C-alpha positions in Angstrom: 10.8 1.1 -1.7 10.7 2.6 -5.1 10.4 0.3 -8.1 11.2 2.3 -11.2 9.0 0.6 -13.8 9.0 3.4 -16.1 12.7 2.9 -16.7 12.2 -0.7 -17.3 9.6 0.3 -19.8 12.0 2.2 -21.9 14.7 -0.3 -21.7 12.4 -3.2 -22.5 10.6 -1.3 -25.2 14.0 -0.9 -27.3 14.9 -4.4 -26.5 11.9 -5.7 -27.9 12.5 -3.7 -31.2 15.5 -6.2 -31.6 13.3 -9.4 -31.6 12.7 -9.5 -35.2 16.5 -9.8 -35.7 16.6 -12.8 -33.5 14.8 -15.0 -35.9 12.4 -14.9 -38.9 9.7 -17.2 -37.4 8.7 -18.7 -34.2 8.4 -22.5 -35.0 6.0 -24.3 -32.5 9.0 -26.8 -31.6 10.9 -23.7 -30.3 8.2 -23.3 -27.7 9.1 -26.4 -25.9 12.2 -27.8 -24.3 14.2 -30.7 -25.9 12.3 -33.0 -23.5 8.9 -31.7 -24.6 7.9 -29.2 -21.9 6.4 -25.9 -22.5 8.5 -22.7 -22.3 6.8 -20.2 -20.1 8.0 -16.7 -19.3 6.7 -14.6 -16.3 7.1 -10.9 -15.6 8.2 -10.8 -12.1 9.4 -13.5 -9.6 6.2 -13.7 -7.4 4.4 -14.6 -10.5 7.1 -16.9 -11.6 6.7 -18.7 -8.2 3.0 -19.0 -8.8 3.7 -20.4 -12.4 6.2 -23.1 -11.0 3.7 -24.5 -8.6 1.0 -24.9 -11.3 3.5 -26.2 -14.0 5.4 -28.7 -11.8 7.5 -30.5 -14.0 5.5 -30.3 -17.0 6.7 -26.9 -18.1 9.9 -24.8 -18.0 9.2 -21.3 -16.2 11.5 -18.3 -16.2 11.1 -14.7 -15.4 12.0 -11.5 -17.1 12.9 -9.3 -14.1 15.1 -11.7 -12.2 15.5 -11.8 -8.5 18.8 -10.2 -8.4 18.0 -7.4 -10.8 17.9 -3.8 -9.7 14.8 -2.3 -11.1 16.4 0.9 -11.4 19.2 -0.4 -13.8 17.6 -3.4 -15.3 18.3 -4.2 -19.0 17.0 -7.3 -20.6 19.8 -9.5 -21.8 19.9 -11.0 -25.6 19.3 -14.4 -23.9 16.1 -13.2 -22.3 14.9 -11.4 -25.4 15.5 -14.9 -27.1 13.8 -16.9 -24.4 10.7 -14.3 -24.7 10.7 -15.0 -28.4 10.6 -18.9 -27.9 8.0 -18.7 -25.1 4.7 -20.6 -25.6 3.1 -17.8 -23.2 4.1 -14.7 -21.5 2.4 -14.4 -18.1 1.8 -10.6 -17.2 0.5 -9.0 -14.1 -1.4 -6.4 -16.1 -1.0 -2.6 -15.3 2.9 -2.6 -15.1 4.1 0.3 -17.2 6.9 -1.9 -18.7 4.5 -4.8 -19.6 1.8 -2.3 -21.2 4.5 -1.1 -23.6 6.2 -4.5 -24.0 3.0 -6.6 -24.8 2.0 -4.4 -27.8 5.5 -4.9 -29.4 5.5 -8.6 -28.6 2.4 -9.3 -30.3 3.2 -6.7 -33.4 6.6 -9.0 -33.8 5.3 -12.3 -32.8 1.6 -12.6 -33.0 1.7 -16.4 -32.1 3.1 -15.4 -28.6 0.3 -15.6 -26.2 0.3 -12.9 -23.5 -2.0 -13.4 -20.5 -2.9 -10.8 -17.9 -3.0 -13.1 -14.9 -4.7 -10.3 -12.7 -8.0 -10.6 -14.8 -10.7 -11.1 -12.2 -8.5 -9.5 -9.3 -10.4 -6.8 -7.4 -8.2 -3.9 -8.3 -7.5 -0.9 -6.1 -7.6 2.6 -7.9 -4.4 4.6 -7.7 -1.3 3.7 -5.7 -2.4 4.1 -2.1 -4.5 2.1 0.2 -6.2 3.6 3.2 -8.2 2.2 6.0 -9.1 5.7 6.6 -8.7 8.6 4.7 -8.1 12.6 5.1 -6.9 15.4 3.1 -3.5 15.6 4.8 -2.5 12.3 3.2 -2.0 14.1 0.1 -4.2 11.9 -1.8 -3.9 12.9 -5.6 -6.8 13.6 -7.8 -7.2 13.4 -11.5 -5.9 11.2 -14.2 -3.4 9.3 -11.5 -6.2 8.2 -9.4 -8.2 6.8 -12.2 -5.4 4.3 -12.8 -5.3 0.7 -11.3 -2.7 -0.3 -8.7 -0.7 -3.0 -10.4 0.8 -4.5 -7.1 -1.5 -7.4 -7.0 1.0 -10.0 -5.8 1.1 -8.7 -2.4 -2.3 -10.2 -1.6 -3.0 -14.1 -1.1 -6.6 -13.4 -2.4 -5.2 -12.1 -5.6 -2.6 -14.7 -5.9 -5.6 -17.3 -6.0 -7.2 -15.6 -9.0 -3.7 -15.3 -10.5 -2.9 -19.0 -10.1 -6.3 -20.1 -11.6 -5.7 -17.9 -14.7 -2.4 -19.6 -14.9 -3.9 -23.2 -14.7 -6.6 -22.5 -17.2 -4.0 -21.0 -19.7 -1.4 -24.0 -19.2 -4.4 -26.6 -19.5 -5.7 -25.1 -22.9 -2.0 -24.9 -24.1 -1.1 -28.5 -23.1 -4.3 -30.6 -22.8 -2.2 -33.9 -22.2 -1.1 -32.5 -18.7 -4.2 -30.5 -18.0 -5.1 -32.8 -15.2 -1.7 -32.6 -13.7 -1.9 -28.7 -13.7 -5.2 -28.9 -12.0 -4.0 -31.2 -9.4 -1.2 -28.9 -8.7 -3.7 -25.9 -8.6 -5.6 -27.8 -5.7 -2.4 -28.3 -3.8 -1.4 -24.7 -4.2 -4.8 -23.6 -3.1 -4.5 -25.5 0.1 -1.0 -24.1 0.6 -2.5 -20.5 0.2 -5.1 -21.7 2.7 -2.4 -22.1 5.4 -0.7 -19.0 4.3 -3.6 -16.9 4.7 -4.4 -18.2 8.3 -0.8 -17.5 9.2 -0.9 -13.9 7.9 -4.1 -13.4 9.8 -2.7 -14.5 12.9 0.5 -12.4 12.5 -1.4 -9.1 11.4 -4.3 -9.3 13.9 -2.7 -7.3 16.6 -1.7 -4.5 14.0 -5.1 -3.9 12.2 -5.6 0.0 11.9 -1.9 0.7 12.4 0.2 2.9 10.0 3.6 1.9 8.2 5.7 4.0 5.8 6.9 3.1 2.4 9.2 4.6 -0.3 6.8 3.4 -3.2 3.2 2.6 -2.4 3.7 -1.1 -3.4 2.0 -2.9 -0.4 -1.6 -1.2 -1.0 -3.2 -4.6 -1.2 -1.4 -6.1 1.7 -2.6 -2.9 3.7 -6.1 -3.4 2.4 -6.2 -7.1 3.3 -5.1 -6.5 7.0 -6.6 -3.2 7.7 -3.5 -1.2 7.7 -2.7 2.2 6.6 0.1 2.8 4.2 1.6 6.3 3.9 4.0 6.5 0.7 6.9 8.8 0.3 6.5 8.8 -3.6 3.0 9.9 -5.0 2.2 9.5 -8.6 5.5 8.5 -9.7 6.8 12.3 -9.1 10.3 13.3 -7.8 10.4 13.4 -3.9 10.7 17.1 -2.9 11.9 18.4 0.2 8.3 19.6 0.8 6.9 16.1 0.5 9.5 14.8 2.9 8.4 17.4 5.5 4.6 16.5 4.8 5.2 12.8 5.1 7.0 13.3 8.5 3.8 15.2 9.7 1.6 12.7 8.4 3.6 9.9 10.0 3.6 11.9 13.3 -0.3 12.4 13.1 -1.2 9.0 12.3 1.7 7.2 14.8 3.5 5.4 12.2 5.8 2.9 14.0 7.8 1.3 11.1 9.4 2.0 7.6 9.2 -0.9 5.2 11.5 -0.7 2.1 12.1 -3.0 -0.9 15.2 -5.0 -0.8 15.9 -4.3 -4.5 15.8 -0.7 -4.2 17.9 2.1 -2.4 16.5 3.1 1.0 18.6 6.4 1.2 15.5 8.6 1.2 13.8 6.7 3.9 16.8 6.6 5.9 16.4 10.5 6.5 12.8 9.9 7.7 13.8 7.2 9.9 16.4 9.4 11.5 14.0 12.2 11.7 11.2 10.1 13.3 13.4 7.7 15.3 11.6 4.6 13.3 13.1 1.3 12.7 13.4 0.4 9.1 12.7 -3.1 7.8 12.9 -4.4 4.4 10.6 -6.7 2.2 11.4 -9.2 -0.4 8.0 -9.8 -1.7 9.0 -8.8 -5.2 12.4 -10.4 -5.5 12.2 -13.6 -3.2 12.4 -17.0 -4.6 9.8 -18.1 -2.2 6.9 -15.7 -2.4 4.9 -17.3 0.7 8.1 -16.8 3.0 8.6 -13.2 1.7 4.7 -12.4 2.5 5.3 -14.0 6.1 8.4 -11.9 6.6 7.0 -8.6 5.7 4.2 -9.4 8.1 6.4 -10.1 10.8 8.4 -7.1 10.2 5.3 -4.8 10.2 3.5 -6.5 13.2 6.5 -6.9 15.5 7.0 -2.9 15.1 3.6 -1.5 14.8 1.3 -0.1 17.4 -2.1 1.4 17.2 
């Protein structure tokens, strides 16, 4: 389930250098559609889904990393760069490598573009791993890597509430005439998130305390919220070595891991070797790429709960 955001960072960094060539200035009218709606861009599909729920028909929402994009090979098109230039606001997650480098260049080239870290106020996890218990055998890294924040906040309903509120506040400030509509949409979204939270609690209740394996530690917030233990093949963004593979298998046996979860947009080849060795089922998650974030969250919960055992 590796998501090569470092690769995206280098590509997007180079693409953003071309932005000044796309137009000498950002006119305010370019930030709206012909029918007067705000143009809004998000970094990833889960954030696009949240922004669409708040915006309703009052804004046009697009995403940089498309649903069908392979994070390993993603390159922004000229149209995406133009759309970014002409957006009234860019909603970021915060902490993603490609956004950290991109935001600086966007602001340098187009200081009028508002870049909002929607994860402001989210209770962040440090590093890239979430453990309901911890011990040395799990290879928990120490040093600079451990001091970093885990950016995968979109795998938590609690985080989504904070992000949605930040989106609503931003759109209301940019478009006061429609502020009431944005607030109504936020209220409706929170009711929907209440329902989703109850569904997830029910699905995950039997699996609390259990262990699952991922290729990349992208389900840390999900694991935290439902009392799970995530074992990740990748650690600290380093290449996976035969030694790491062997150690993961030992950890998985010790913790009685029962399922391997991989991201739909990434190759599961390395995890297939683990699955064969440990005789574990593999289930995929589409939380990053699905057009319906709630359904992807439920699908992931069912995949884990139906396979896990304490």
